[in-house]
N, C-alpha and C positions, 0 to 999 in steps of 0.2 A: 440553610445548612446543607452541605453536600452529602449525598449518599455515602455510606461506608464501603459499599461494594462497587468495584469498577465493572460495569456491565452495560453493554449498549442497549438502546431501545429495541434494536432488531433481535438480539438474542433473548432479551427478557420477554418478548411478546410472541415467541415461536417455540414449539416443542424441541427438546433435545433429540438429536439423531442417534441411531443405534445400529449403524452398519457394522458388519463383522470385521475382525482383524484378518489379514491374510495369514493363512496357517500352512500353506503347502505351495508347491510350484504349480503355476498355471500358465496357459498360453492365451495370447490375445493378438488381434491385428494391430492394435494401438494401445500402448500403456501410457498413462498420463499421471505425472507426479504433481500433485497439487489439487486440492478440492475447493478452490475458490471460483470466482466469476470466470476467469480465463479457462481453467481446467474443465469445469463443468460445461461451459458453453461449447468448447471444442468437442467434448464427449457427446454432447447433444447433437451437434451437426453431423459428426461421424456416425453415430448410432442410427440417425435417420437415413444414412446412405448404406446401411446394413454392414458397417464395420463392427467387428467384435471389439469392444473397448473395455479397458479396466482402469479405474481411477483409484489411486491411493492417496491418503491424507495422513500426515503424521499425528494429527489430533482429531478433531471433528470437522466435517465439511462446513464451509461458510462461517467459520468462526475467526478467521484471521483478518486481513485487511478488508476483505469483502463483507465481513460481518461487523466491521467497525468504521464504516464509511459515513459520509453525509448523504450519499445515495442520490447525487445529481446525475441525471441522464441528459448530458448536454454536449454540444460541439463547441460551446463557449468555454475555453480553457484559459480563463483570465485573458490577458492581452497577448494572444499567441500568434496571430496571423501576420502582424508586422514583422515579428522576429523570423517567422518561417519564410516570408517573401525575401527578406534581406539575406538570409543565410542559405536557403535552399532553392530560391527562385519561385516564380509565380506558379509554374506547372505543379511542382511538388506541394506548394501551399494549398493549391486547389484539391489535390489528391487527399491531403490531410482533412480538409474541410468536408469533401464529399464522403469520405469513409466514415467520419464521425456522425455526419447527418444521416447516412445510411444506418448506422448503429442504433440511432434513436428510433427510426421507423421499424427496423428489424425487431427491436425489443418489444415494441407495441404489437407487431405482427405475431410474434411467438406467444405473447400473453393472450391475444385474442384466439389464436388457433388452438392453443392448449388449454384455454379457459382457466387461466391462473389468476387467482384473487390476490393481488399484491399491492393494492393502493396506488396503482399507476395513474398519474395525473399530469396532464399537459399544463405547462406553466411557463411564463417568461423568465428569462435569466438576465441578470444585470451585473456589470462590473462598474462600480461607482468610484468617483474621484472626489477628494476633499480639497484639492488645491487647483489653482489655474494651470500649473505645470502638468499635474496629473490629468486634467481635462483635455489639454492639448494632445497628450498621448492617446486618450480615448478617441478623439476626433480623427487622429491619424489611423488608428486601428480600424475605425468604422469605414473609412475610405477604402481600405484594402479588403475588408470583409465584404463590402458591396461589390468590389471587382470580382471576388471569388464566388459570388452568388449566395452568400450567407444571409439569413433573415435578420439583418442588423439595422439599427437606427440609433441616433444620438438623442438623448432627452436631457433637459436641464433640471427637471424636477421629477421625483418619484414619490408619489403619495404614500406608498407603503414603507418608505424609509423614515423612521421617526426622529431623525437628527439631520442637521444641515449638511448638504453635499454640494459640490460644484457642478456635477452632471454625471451622466452614466451612458454606457453603451448597452443597448437592449437587444437580446436575441428572442424573437418570437417562437412560440410553439416548441419549447424544450420540455423536459419532463422530470419528474421525480417518482420514486417508488419505495417499497419496503424490500430491501435486497434479500433478506433471508426467506421471506415468504416466496419470493420469486425463485431463489436457488433451491430451496427444499422441494418445490414443485418440479423444477427442472430435473433434479436428481431422481424423482419418481418416474419421470418420463424416460430417463436414460435406462433405468432398470426394467421398465416396461418393455423397452426395445431390446432387451437382452444384455445390456451393459452390466458390469460389475463395479461396485464401489466398496472399498475397504478403508476403514478408519483405524486410528491408532496404529498405523503401519508406516514406519519411517524408512525412506529409501536410504540405503547406506552408500550405494555406488551405482554406476551405470556402466554396462559393457556395450560399447558401440561396435560398429563393424558389420560383418556379414551375419552374425548371430546375436543381435542386440538383446539385452535383458536389463531389467531393473532389479538390482540386488537389494533385498531386505533381510532383516535378522531372522525372519520366520519363513521365508520362501521367496522364490524369484518369480518374476513375470517375464516370460520369453515373448517377445513381440517383434513384428516386422518394423514398427516405428515407435519411437519414444518421444513424448513431449514433456519438457521440463517447464512447468507452470507454477513454480514457487516464487515467492516475492523476490528473493534474490536467488539466482541459479546456483544451487548447492553443487551441481556438476558444471564446472566452469572451464570451457575450452576456448572462450572468446575474450579473455582478459576483462571480464565484467567488473572485477575488483577495481580496475582503473577507469571504468566507463560508466559507472553508476554511483550515486550517493544514496544513503538511506536516511530518510527524513521522518521524524515523528510529529504527530499533530494530535490535538485533543478535541473532544466533542462533548456536548451535553444536550439533553432534551429537557425542556422546561415547560411549565404551564405558561401559556401566552399572556396571562394577565388580562388587561383591558384591551390589548391590541393583538392582532394576528396578521402580520404583514403577508400579503399574497405575493408569491414569486420567490426567486432564489437570488441571493445577493452575495457579492464578494468585492473587496476593495482592491485597488491596483497599486497602492503605495503604502509603505510603512508596515507595521505589524498586521499580519493577516487577520481579518475578522469577517467570517462567513456566517450567513444565517439564512434559514428558509422555513417556510411553513410545512407542516406535515399533518395530514388528516387520515385517521383510520377509524371507520365507522363514525361514531359521534364524538370521538376523542380528538382533540387538537393539541399539537405541540409546536414549539419553536425549537429547531435544531440549530445549534450554534457551534462553529468550529474555529480553531485558530491555535495560537501558541506554538507555531511551527518552529522546529529546530532540528539540526542534524543529530541523529542518534548518538548518544554518548557525550553530548555537550550540554551546557547549561546546568551544571551540577547545583543542587541545593534550591532550585526554584520550584514552588508549588504551582504547577501549571493549571491544575483544576480550579484552585481558588482564584487565580488571576483571570481565568476565562469567565468564571462565575461573576466576578466583579465587573468585568467589561460588559457582560450581557445585562447585568442589572442597571448599569449606568446608561448604556446606549439604547436598550430595548425595554427596560422596566419590566422584565419577565417576572413571573411568579416562582413558585417552588420548583427547584431542580429535582427531577425524578431519576434521571440516569446520567452517568458519566462514563466516558470510555476514551480509548486512545487507539491510534493506528500507526503503522509504519509503512511508508511507501518508498519504492525504488524509483529514483529519478535519473534518467539518462543524461549524460553530460552535454549532449547537443539538443536536448529538448524534445526528441522524438523517440517513442518506444522502439526496442529491439525485438523484432518478431520474424522468425524464419528458421532456416537451417542453422544448427549450432556449428560454429566454425571448428574445423579440425576434428569432427566427429561424424561418422557416417550413420545415417538413419536416425539421427537425434535432432530434435527441434527445440527452440527456446523462445520464451516470451517474458519480457521484463521491462522495467523502466517507464511505467505509465505516468509518473509525475503527478500523482494525486487525482488523475482523471480516468480511473480504471473502469467506470461503469460503461463508457462507450468504447474505450480502447481495448478492453478485454474482449468485447464482441468482434471488433475489427480483427483482433488477434486470432480468435477462433475461426473466422472465415479464412484468413490467410493460411493458417496451419492446416485446416481441413482441405483447402484447395491444393496446397503443396503436396499433401499426402496422396491426393487423388490425381496428381499430375497436371493440374490446371495452372495456368499462368495468368497474372493480372498486373496492371501497372502499380497496384498498391505495394507489391512485394519489394520493389526496388527502393522505395522510400523508407520502408520499415526494416530493411535487411540488416541483420546483425553484422554483416561483413563491411558495412560502410564505415567511413571515418570522415567527419566534416570538421576540419581543423578550426575554421573561423567561428563556427557555432559552439565548439567545444572548449576553446582556449581558456576562458575565464574559469569555467567549472573544473576543468582538468587541473589548472594551477591551484585552485582552492582545495581540491581533493588531495593533491600531492602535499600541499602544506599541512593539511590535517593529519595525514598518515605520518609525515615526517615528525610532526610535533608529538604524536603519540609514541613513536619509537624513541625520540629524544627523551621523553618522559621515562622510558624504560632504562636508558643507559646512564642518565645523569645521576650524580650523587645528591640525594635529597638531604638537606640539613636537618629536617624534622626528625625527632625521635618518636618512640611509640606514643601515639595520641589516640586514645579510644574515642569512638563516636558517641553521640547521645543515644538514649533508648530508642529502639526501633529505627535506627539510622545506620548508614554505612559510610565508610571512609577508606581511602587508599592511604596506607602508611608505608614507610620505608624501614627495613630492618636488614642490616648486614648485606646491603646491595640488592635486596629483593623487594619487589613491590607486592604488598599483601592487601587483599580486599577483605576488610574487617566489618562485620555486621554485629551489632549488639541488639539482642532481642528484647522484648518488652519486660522480661524478667531480669535483664542485666547479664545474661549469658553471652559470651563472645563466640562467634563463628568466623573462622578465618580461612581464606582460600588464596591461591595464586591469583594475582590481578592480571595475569597474562592471558589474553583471549586465546582459546584453543583453535581458532581458525588460522590466523596468520601472525599472531604474536603481538598485536597492539595491546595497550593498557586500557582496561575497562574503566568506566566511571560510574558513580552511584547516581541513580535516578530516584530522587526522593519523592516524586509524585506517585511513582508506581512500585517503589521498593524493589528495584531491580538493578543488576549490573549490566550496563550497556557499552558496546564497543563503538568508538567514534570512527573507526576505519571502514567497516563493512556491515555494521548494523546487527551483529550477533547480540543476543540478549540472554541473560542468565537470571534466575530468581535469586532471592536473598540467600538461599542455600547452595548457590553455585550451579544449579541444574539448568540445562539449555531449555529456553522457552521460545527462541527464535533463531533460525539459522542465519548465515551459512555454517556456523560452528555446529559440530555434532557431538563433541565431548564436553562433559561438565568441567567447571573449574576445579582443579585438584585441591584437596584439603591441604592446608599448610599451617604450621604452628606459628606463634608470634615471633619466633626466632628466624623465620624464613625457611624452615625445613619442611619438605613435603612429607605428608603422612602416607603410610602404606594404605592402599585401598583394599 
């Protein structure tokens, strides 16, 4: 039986934070919007160099994607390197490999230097294939990984995988950890070095130029430099709405039962099924992830039940103790965007980690800190937000345009359906007099209705029955069942609307 509360293992086993809200205008050398792995890592690097940093987070730090990850610290990003060599060339593929290998070592160095207890464990990582065709892809990937100096090898059997496979690529000496234990300790180190952290403080806007500032409802942060480290850049001068997709995935932590596979595992074909061991003290879990889909799509599917079923069938796990979900920003060319925000002076951006943010966030922090300090590196060109790689981007760009177009068509088309109420504790989009209405019926049978038009750029939201939310398929904005924003880039709630399609006065 699944838990009733959606809460990750990481948030459930760490204390809640209680940093203050920003309540007045302040000054800093660097203002950072976003209190996840990327934002806190950048703040840590800069604070160590005696920069006066201020971090703001719209909710609580380390509770977004960074608090809902599977927490693999690895340079093995599925079958990445054959793609990179084909579309970016060998030199840039090597830069990607070297930078992410550096991030693993740097994470361990920080943990040792700062004496952080966060269950950091070195472990092999595997991508496994179930078919001959998939195994050929793995062998091709391994040849390129060895050219790039990565610690890879091909194996035909993996004792820790309790179901038949055709073979796998193995990366030695990768790692996993407890991300919130790590990040909460890192936050303490930032404040120890004079940095400021503000929670429940939403950035409303950014003023770029010669007098940059982060604008919030309760006070502004004037700073020489600003870093936008939110999952999707709420301040977008680089057309990231056309250069990233927002993908949701689901996770669970279960009792390992009679087996506890050592290592980290993910498949390279078909429905994503990822699993790994996690040990904290005397307690063991199996962390299982999968059920990936574009935010706002796959209405009506119970992803948690589906993931639990797969975990039971493939791994024979015991009782599921925690369930959670995450949303990741994926760049259309497969490489994160890290560096100066296009068309905005003194503003930097980092986004598009493609579900591998535990290492790429640290790469991001180094690039941004180096940029602010006036240092140059060969990493900067690969990750630059100014780049556009057409051959690597074509299929993803086409798919993104198709999804956005489909959502706008859903808005303008004449729906033949009349008013049709949803079931209890469910939501549904209905049409009334040319308007699209997001209708939720609560457990008592009361109807709550809102405009179904996302307040970001006007796409039509969809009902996520797994999490009881309204999700936008275009840019990943999410609203709770009462229409309130829970995930940007949208900043305004869905307006209340009656069943006749008339907006209610606020």
